[in-house]
C-alpha positions as semicolon CSV with decimal commas, in nm:
position;residue;x (nm);y (nm);z (nm)
1;M;9,125;10,032;14,039
2;S;9,482;9,899;13,925
3;L;9,596;9,931;13,568
4;K;9,567;9,532;13,561
5;E;9,228;9,523;13,666
6;Y;9,126;9,791;13,409
7;F;9,320;9,595;13,131
8;D;9,115;9,263;13,252
9;A;8,785;9,471;13,250
10;L;8,864;9,540;12,880
11;G;8,953;9,195;12,798
12;I;9,291;9,251;12,720
13;S;9,581;9,009;12,805
14;A;9,935;9,127;12,821
15;A;10,103;8,806;12,743
16;N;9,850;8,787;12,412
17;S;9,907;9,173;12,338
18;G;10,273;9,116;12,348
19;A;10,257;8,831;12,100
20;G;10,055;9,022;11,860
21;F;10,298;9,323;11,898
22;I;10,581;9,105;11,819
23;G;10,401;8,962;11,526
24;G;10,318;9,334;11,419
25;L;10,683;9,406;11,438
26;V;10,818;9,110;11,248
27;S;10,557;9,209;10,974
28;V;10,716;9,554;10,963
29;F;11,028;9,421;10,906
30;F;10,921;9,185;10,608
31;N;10,776;9,514;10,458
32;Q;11,053;9,783;10,449
33;R;10,855;10,004;10,211
34;L;10,610;10,086;10,473
35;K;10,565;10,473;10,576
36;P;10,573;10,564;10,933
37;F;10,193;10,583;10,994
38;D;10,184;10,229;10,838
39;I;10,412;10,074;11,079
40;V;10,226;10,277;11,344
41;G;9,908;10,085;11,178
42;A;10,074;9,735;11,179
43;L;10,185;9,760;11,522
44;V;9,867;9,886;11,657
45;G;9,645;9,658;11,421
46;G;9,855;9,333;11,519
47;T;9,831;9,379;11,891
48;A;9,459;9,467;11,866
49;T;9,371;9,182;11,641
50;A;9,562;8,935;11,841
51;T;9,449;9,049;12,190
52;Y;9,083;8,998;12,074
53;L;9,075;8,743;11,789
54;G;9,380;8,549;11,909
55;P;9,197;8,330;12,189
56;P;8,904;8,246;11,953
57;I;9,129;8,144;11,679
58;S;9,325;7,931;11,914
59;D;9,030;7,774;12,053
60;L;8,896;7,673;11,688
61;T;9,284;7,551;11,573
62;H;9,385;7,409;11,888
63;M;9,703;7,586;11,857
64;P;9,902;7,740;12,175
65;I;9,767;8,093;12,243
66;G;10,125;8,273;12,222
67;A;10,188;8,123;11,879
68;T;9,833;8,194;11,760
69;C;9,844;8,572;11,875
70;F;10,196;8,597;11,719
71;I;10,052;8,472;11,409
72;V;9,752;8,691;11,420
73;G;9,973;8,983;11,497
74;F;10,179;8,926;11,187
75;A;9,885;8,896;10,977
76;G;9,647;9,129;11,168
77;L;9,563;9,375;10,926
78;Q;9,501;9,139;10,641
79;I;9,258;8,948;10,892
80;V;9,089;9,260;10,952
81;A;9,048;9,352;10,602
82;Q;8,913;9,039;10,491
83;L;8,662;9,001;10,798
84;A;8,558;9,365;10,715
85;L;8,512;9,233;10,361
86;F;8,303;8,951;10,458
87;V;8,089;9,133;10,696
88;R;8,008;9,417;10,438
89;N;7,902;9,113;10,179
90;K;7,645;8,997;10,474
91;I;7,492;9,297;10,557
92;P;7,149;9,348;10,351
93;G;7,240;9,673;10,108
94;G;7,620;9,631;10,164
95;T;7,904;9,617;9,894
96;D;7,901;9,308;9,676
97;G;8,245;9,283;9,708
98;K;8,334;9,504;9,391
99;N;8,540;9,827;9,427
100;V;8,681;9,739;9,760
101;S;9,005;9,727;9,848
């Protein structure tokens, strides 16, 4: 199995991941007070979020996929945090949104 076939099986598009990575990189430059671990988190989180959420968001917004993945990568960690809060509030017995950062 080639590397491309492996990534295709995981649903990873190099173009979408690259756009998300660049978006995450730009977000790091906007927040220069990040510690090294936070920088890695922004890059990995932006890349992963763009890889998996970029295509459905592009379909919903009718924006070009590259631009959508860049924007999603830029705001990746905030998108994941809001999605996690939404899911927690929907799960029976989950939090009511209080004391959640």
